N, C-alpha and C positions, 0 to 999 in steps of 0.2 A: 504493500500500500504506500509506504514511504518512498520506495524506489520509483514507483510509477509516478508519484507526485513530483519527485525530484526531476525525473526525466521530462515530465510534462512542462514544468516551469522553466527548464534550462535546455530544452531540445535545440533551439537555435544556437545558443552559445556553445554547446558541446560539439555540434556539427561543425560550426565555424572554427573552433579551436583544433578539432581533428584535422580539418583541411589545412589549416595553417601549419600544424606540426608535420603533416605529410609533405607540404611544400618545402619546409625548412630541411627535412631529411633529403629530399630530391636535390635541392640546391647544394647541400653539403656533399652529396655523393658526386654530383657533376663537377663541382669546382674543387673536389678533393680537400675540403676544409678539415682541419685537424679534428679528429674524432672526440678528443676531450672537450675542445671548445664547443663542438656541435652538441655534445651531450649536455653540457651546462646550459646552452642556449635553448635546446628543446625542453630541458627540465624547468627552466625559468618560465618559458611560455606556458608549459603545462600547469605549473604552480599558480601563475596569475589567472589562468583560465579556471582552475579549481576554486580559487578564492572568489572569483567573480560569480561562479555558479552557486556557491554556498550563500554569499551575500544576497544574491538575487532570489534564491529560494526562501531564505528567512524573511526577506522583506515582503514577499508575496504572501507567506503564511501569516505574517503580522497583519497585513492588510485584510486578509480574510477574517482573522479572529477579532481585530479591533475596529475595523471599519465596516466591512460588509455586513457582519452579523448585527452590530448596533444599528446600522442603517436599516436593516430589515425590520428590527424591533421598532425603530423610529417610524418606519413606514407603516407598520401595523398600528402604532399609536396615532399617527397622522390620519390613517384611514378611519380609525375608530372615532376620532374627533370630528372628521368630516361627516361621517354618518350621523353623529350626534347633532351636528349643526343642521344637517338636512332634515332630521326628524323635528328639530326645534322649529325651523322655518316652515315646515309643512303644517305643523300645528298653528304656528303664528299666522300663516296665510289664511287658514280656516277661521281664525279669530277676527282678523282685521277686515275681512271681506263683508262681515255683517254691518258694521257702521258705515262702510263705504256704500253698500247697497241702500241702506236707510237714508243716507245723505242724498243719493241720487233720486230716490222717490220724493223726498221732501222738496228738492229743487224743481221737480217736475210738476208739483201741485200748483194750483192757481193762486192760492194764498200761502205764501211761505211764512212759517213760524220761526222767527230768529232764535227763540229759546230752544226749540227742537234741534235746529241746525247746530247751535253752539254745543249742545249736549253730544251729538254724534261726532262733531269735530274734536271735542275733548277726548273722546274714546280713541279716535284715530291717533291723536298726538300721544296718548298714553301708550298705545301699542307700539308706535315708532320708538318711543323712549325705551320701552322694554327690549326691543330688538337691539338697539344701540348698546344698552347696558349689558345685554347678554354677550355681545361681541367683546366688550371691555372686561367681562367677568373673569376670563382666564388670566389676564394680566392685571387683576384688580389691585394686587399689592403695590404695583407701580403707580397706581392712580388713586392712592388712598392717603388721606391726611388725618391722623387721629389727633383730636384736640377737644378741649372743653367747649361744649356747645349748649346754647340755651334751649332747653327742651320745649318750652312753650312757644318760642319763636318758630321753631321748625314745624311743630304741629299746626300752628296757625297758618303757616305758609302753605301747607298741603291742603288744609281745609278750605282756604280761600280759593285754591285752584279748582276745587270740586263744588264750590258754592252754587254754581249754575244747576248742577244735578240735585243738590239738596232742595233748592227752591222749586225746581220743576217737579220733583217727586213729593213735595210737601213733607219732607223729613226734617226732624229736629237734629241739632248737633249740640252737644254739651261737653265743655272742657273743664276739668277739675284737677287741682293739685299738681299742676305742671310746672311749677316754679323750680328754679335751680338749674344746674348744669349736669350733663352726662358726658362721658368720654366716648366719642364716636367720630365717624366721618359724616359731616353734614349732608353731602350729596347722596351718599349711599344709604344713609339712614332715612332720608326723606323719600328715596325710591322705595324702600321697604314699606313705609307708612302709606305711600300712594297705592301700592299694590293691595295692601290689606283694606284700605278705605274703598278702593274700587270694587273689591269683592263684596264688602259690606253693603254698598249701595246697589249692587247688582241683585242681591238676594233679599233686600229689605224693602217691603212694599208699604209698611206703615210703622209708625213709631219714630225711630231715629238711631243715632249713633252717639255713644258716649266714650270719650277718650280721657283717661285719668292715669295717675301714677300712684304707686304705693311702695313703701319701703319694707323690705323683708331681710332680716339678718344683715349680711354685708352686700346686699344688692338692691336694685330698684327695678320694679316692674312697671312697664308701660302697657296698659290694657286698652285695646280697641274693642268695645262691646257694641253689638248691634241687636236689634229686636227682629231679626229676619227669620227665615225658615229653618235655620239650624242645620246641623249635619248629622246624618245617621251614625250610630255608634260603630257600625261595621266599616264605615268609610274613614273614620278618624285616624286610624293608624297609617293610612296611605295618602293623606291629603298633601304631603310634601313631595310625593313622587312626581317625576316629570311626566306630563301627559295624563295624569290620573284626574278625572273629573268627578267621579262618584255619581251618586244618584241625582244630586242637584244639577250637576253638569249635564247629565243626560236629559233632564227635564228642560233645562234652559237652552240646550243645543247651541250655545254660543261660547261655552267655556273651552279652554284649551289645556288647562292644567299646567300652565307655565308660571303664573304669578307667584304662587306659594313655593314652587320649586326654586325659583330664583331667590325669594326671600330667605329661605333656609340656607342656601349657599352663601349669600351675602352676610347674614348674621353670623355664620360660623367663621368667616374670614375676619369679621369685625370683633370676634371674641364674645358675641352676644348669644343668647339662647332664645329660641322661638318655639312656642307651643300653642296648642289650641284646645279649648274646652267648649263643648257645645251640647245642646239638647235639641232634638228635632222639634220644630214649631215653637221654640222658646228663645232662640237666638244663639249667638256665638261670641266667645271671648278669645281674641288673639292676644297672647301675652309675650312681650319682648322683655327678657331679663338682662339687665346691664349691671355688671359687677362694679361696685364702688371702688375697689382697689385696682381697677384697670385690667389690662390684659395679663393673663398668666403666661408662663413660658410655653406651656403646651399649646396655647392659642397662637403664639407667635410662630411656632414651627409649622402651622398650617398655611401660612401666607406665602 
């Protein structure tokens, strides 16, 4: 096996050196060159050829072991990531086409309702932001700035963005105990709140949303509570899986199962914890736990 590999890697060099040695021997015989000198000359060329073959063989084996195999592994990983992105955007396309179709119908009507149009436009903008953040998600650690952020300011910023939907659907919003700061990345934390609030508004037909904070042990919990249709007990363990929509998603037929999947990933990279408590027909609590002592070493290794 080794001999075959050595011959395969050095076939050209061996043949070339054999021809060169044969030529040297013929020239030595024709011109009656001293046999001792000819012996050393042929020996030197043979030795150089042998060294060349060994170096060439080892370099090719090294390339196979250290370059080709990792490249194959890398290619497998790249293909896996590519398939994951294809799956994501297939689901994303399914999700965004609904508000686009709704917007088209609204614009075709004789009396255009600006409120309805703004609501559908906001959904389109949210889905576009989701796609952009998904593309940034892999290199999130390079696009992350952890600092003390005003919790109330961030929450109000997101609520204001969705104020059109709150008004249009006649839903109330209540903010409580949001004073103080938390250690997080403002842009990514707001993205998580947006996704959770978007889900709450999607499945809440009456009542409203309450956002509040509470202190527990060495952590602070931010709770987004809605009075919506709730989540079935059998669906709760899988709500953070990519593409999983559960019973509510099958009824709604507009869900893609991407929002909570991204929320989970972002929270893990930020060192936060996200969980859901829900009862069917009674509402849902989405809880983001932020540790007061900042990120732990185990959290930093995930970035």
